[in-house]
Residue, then its C-alpha position, 0 to 999 in steps of 0.5 A: m815776766a820777760g818780754e812784757p814792758q815795765f812801767t813806773i809811776g812817776a816816770r817821765a813820759s816824752c812825746t816825739d817832739g818833747h816831754c809831755g808829763e809823768v806816769r800817774r797811774l796804770i789801767i789794768d784789765p782784770a780779766t787779762e791782767t794786763v796793762t791797757h792804758l797809762v795815765i800821764q799827767p801833763g807837766h806843762r799845766q794843771e789839768a786832768g791826766r790823759l788816757v794813753p793806750v799802751h799801743l802808743v808807748e814805747t819803754t826804753d831804760g825806764e823812759i816812757r816814749l809815746r808814739c805821738t806829738r804833744a798836739e796829738f797827746d793833748m787831744l787823748d781823752h782826760a782820765a777820770e776816776r769812778d767808783l763802781v759799787a756792785g749790788a742787786e742791780s748792775p753796778q752804779i757810778v757813785g763818784s768821779r774826780g777829775m771829770t770834764g764836761p757836764r757831770p753825769r748823775w748817779r746814785d749813792r752808795a745806799g741806792a737812793g737818789l735817781p730813779r731807775q732807768p727804763g728796763r731796770 
């Protein structure tokens, strides 16, 4: 569609003060079918990608430019991958990769494991 930004997986991303990484994933809102965030993998060290809201992103000739410095980029949330499984109850987090901090407790796909939360 004309006028909508085009994002390419693997495209180089730069902050206002230099290179910050590469586009690894797109986060899409299924209700509106629009890209809400880019996951940028830092190029200067091995760690989880950063979750970059599209309002910080400009695209020019296939290049991704962020409206932030590298220091501000480093302060953005780490991207985490989670699997949700729908069932009789509300969806449950069943797995996570690339998370930082204490790991959450979650139920397995069969529903075994944790006690139910109050009110469920």
